[in-house]
DRENDRENKE-347084 format. One record per residue (C-alpha): residue number from 1; x, y, z. Coordinates in steps of 0.02 Angstrom, whole numbers, plus 50000, padded with zeros to 5 digits. Layout:
! DRENDRENKE-347084
i | xx | yy | zz
NUM | X | Y | Z
...
! end
This chain:
! DRENDRENKE-347084
i | xx | yy | zz
1 | 48235 | 48480 | 49959
2 | 48323 | 48591 | 49838
3 | 48447 | 48733 | 49853
4 | 48382 | 48905 | 49889
5 | 48427 | 49063 | 49794
6 | 48572 | 49111 | 49910
7 | 48733 | 49032 | 49849
8 | 48816 | 49031 | 50021
9 | 48675 | 48921 | 50086
10 | 48723 | 48779 | 49971
11 | 48884 | 48685 | 50011
12 | 48890 | 48580 | 49853
13 | 48792 | 48595 | 49689
14 | 48735 | 48413 | 49694
15 | 48701 | 48399 | 49881
16 | 48513 | 48375 | 49861
17 | 48523 | 48239 | 49730
18 | 48442 | 48074 | 49775
19 | 48572 | 47977 | 49677
20 | 48708 | 47882 | 49767
21 | 48833 | 47974 | 49658
22 | 48827 | 48124 | 49773
23 | 48856 | 48008 | 49922
24 | 49010 | 47940 | 49833
25 | 49075 | 48115 | 49802
26 | 49047 | 48165 | 49984
27 | 49140 | 48011 | 50046
28 | 49287 | 48037 | 49929
29 | 49295 | 48216 | 49992
30 | 49303 | 48144 | 50168
31 | 49441 | 48025 | 50112
32 | 49542 | 48169 | 50043
33 | 49521 | 48263 | 50207
34 | 49579 | 48116 | 50312
35 | 49734 | 48094 | 50204
36 | 49771 | 48280 | 50220
37 | 49747 | 48271 | 50409
38 | 49865 | 48123 | 50419
39 | 49996 | 48216 | 50318
40 | 49982 | 48372 | 50425
41 | 50000 | 48269 | 50585
42 | 50156 | 48178 | 50529
43 | 50279 | 48268 | 50642
44 | 50426 | 48163 | 50585
45 | 50398 | 48208 | 50402
46 | 50574 | 48278 | 50384
47 | 50660 | 48129 | 50465
48 | 50602 | 47949 | 50491
49 | 50437 | 47972 | 50399
50 | 50494 | 48073 | 50249
51 | 50447 | 47937 | 50123
52 | 50275 | 47918 | 50202
53 | 50246 | 48106 | 50197
54 | 50298 | 48113 | 50013
55 | 50181 | 47969 | 49972
56 | 50034 | 48046 | 50065
57 | 50067 | 48209 | 49974
58 | 50051 | 48117 | 49809
59 | 49903 | 48011 | 49868
60 | 49792 | 48153 | 49927
61 | 49751 | 48226 | 49755
62 | 49711 | 48051 | 49692
63 | 49561 | 48048 | 49810
64 | 49493 | 48205 | 49727
65 | 49533 | 48135 | 49554
66 | 49433 | 47979 | 49600
67 | 49294 | 48095 | 49659
68 | 49270 | 48179 | 49492
69 | 49306 | 48027 | 49384
70 | 49126 | 47966 | 49387
71 | 49024 | 48124 | 49354
72 | 49162 | 48207 | 49252
73 | 49311 | 48148 | 49149
74 | 49410 | 47997 | 49207
75 | 49561 | 48075 | 49294
76 | 49653 | 47921 | 49356
77 | 49740 | 47788 | 49257
78 | 49853 | 47638 | 49257
79 | 50005 | 47742 | 49301
80 | 49919 | 47793 | 49464
81 | 49878 | 47611 | 49500
82 | 50057 | 47557 | 49463
83 | 50130 | 47693 | 49575
84 | 50016 | 47650 | 49721
85 | 50046 | 47463 | 49700
86 | 50234 | 47493 | 49705
87 | 50221 | 47599 | 49862
88 | 50107 | 47472 | 49945
89 | 50235 | 47336 | 49905
90 | 50373 | 47445 | 49977
91 | 50286 | 47464 | 50146
92 | 50224 | 47284 | 50147
93 | 50405 | 47227 | 50131
94 | 50450 | 47341 | 50276
95 | 50317 | 47269 | 50393
96 | 50308 | 47092 | 50324
97 | 50358 | 47012 | 50488
98 | 50221 | 47106 | 50580
99 | 50072 | 47064 | 50468
100 | 49978 | 46917 | 50542
101 | 49798 | 46970 | 50519
102 | 49693 | 47114 | 50577
103 | 49749 | 47228 | 50719
104 | 49656 | 47347 | 50831
105 | 49665 | 47521 | 50752
106 | 49779 | 47607 | 50877
107 | 49927 | 47722 | 50874
108 | 49975 | 47903 | 50895
109 | 49936 | 48035 | 50764
110 | 49922 | 48014 | 50614
111 | 49882 | 47829 | 50632
112 | 49698 | 47860 | 50681
113 | 49675 | 47974 | 50529
114 | 49745 | 47839 | 50415
115 | 49623 | 47713 | 50488
116 | 49483 | 47838 | 50455
117 | 49547 | 47861 | 50277
118 | 49546 | 47672 | 50256
119 | 49366 | 47666 | 50314
120 | 49318 | 47811 | 50200
121 | 49393 | 47718 | 50052
122 | 49283 | 47569 | 50093
123 | 49130 | 47682 | 50104
124 | 49174 | 47755 | 49934
125 | 49183 | 47581 | 49857
126 | 49014 | 47536 | 49933
127 | 48940 | 47697 | 49865
128 | 49006 | 47651 | 49692
129 | 48915 | 47484 | 49704
130 | 48754 | 47582 | 49727
131 | 48797 | 47704 | 49588
132 | 48823 | 47559 | 49470
133 | 48657 | 47482 | 49525
134 | 48576 | 47646 | 49475
135 | 48637 | 47616 | 49298
136 | 48795 | 47723 | 49286
137 | 48948 | 47641 | 49212
138 | 49096 | 47638 | 49332
139 | 49270 | 47631 | 49254
140 | 49358 | 47482 | 49334
141 | 49511 | 47586 | 49376
142 | 49412 | 47688 | 49505
143 | 49366 | 47548 | 49626
144 | 49536 | 47469 | 49596
145 | 49618 | 47631 | 49654
146 | 49503 | 47647 | 49804
147 | 49540 | 47468 | 49858
148 | 49726 | 47504 | 49844
149 | 49705 | 47664 | 49945
150 | 49618 | 47565 | 50081
151 | 49755 | 47434 | 50090
152 | 49891 | 47565 | 50074
153 | 49824 | 47665 | 50221
154 | 49817 | 47509 | 50328
155 | 49995 | 47459 | 50288
156 | 50053 | 47637 | 50321
157 | 49981 | 47625 | 50497
158 | 50087 | 47469 | 50525
159 | 50242 | 47553 | 50455
160 | 50220 | 47709 | 50561
161 | 50191 | 47608 | 50719
162 | 50339 | 47497 | 50681
163 | 50456 | 47645 | 50653
164 | 50397 | 47717 | 50818
165 | 50422 | 47553 | 50910
166 | 50236 | 47528 | 50942
167 | 50178 | 47348 | 50954
168 | 50019 | 47307 | 50861
169 | 49879 | 47224 | 50958
170 | 49806 | 47082 | 50856
171 | 49617 | 47074 | 50845
172 | 49548 | 46900 | 50873
173 | 49368 | 46889 | 50816
174 | 49240 | 46791 | 50915
175 | 49126 | 46796 | 50763
176 | 49239 | 46719 | 50631
177 | 49371 | 46595 | 50632
! end
């Protein structure tokens, strides 16, 4: 397949590539959308969730910066990593008593969107593995950022549920353990 002559009938210039790079770009686009959805659904953004809303507002463009940092210029750096690590530590401290392993992904909006963002970050990392296998060099800062985003989104779900008084339901695997 290849794009036809009508511009409106092509959603993305690289959509017909067979490389995994396009898959990575599509998934990071999805990640950005999930973070934006989570932010828009954070009804308490002006009160008990103000810090979370501010952090999601800063996080969302990082997903698009990660998107273009493989095909284009590297647009993320150590300062982004340091900021996200500090915010992850902040929320981990807040929920430290409640982290005992994996939990079932439940909670009212925007918790489901943050779980979807977490999953999209994992898909992006997996796509980068394939991109690297195809011979493209991957700057280490990109998968580091995506791993942080994944963990950050998970911890945010715990923080939101905790602030709302929602008890997490631990997941006990029958497959591992």
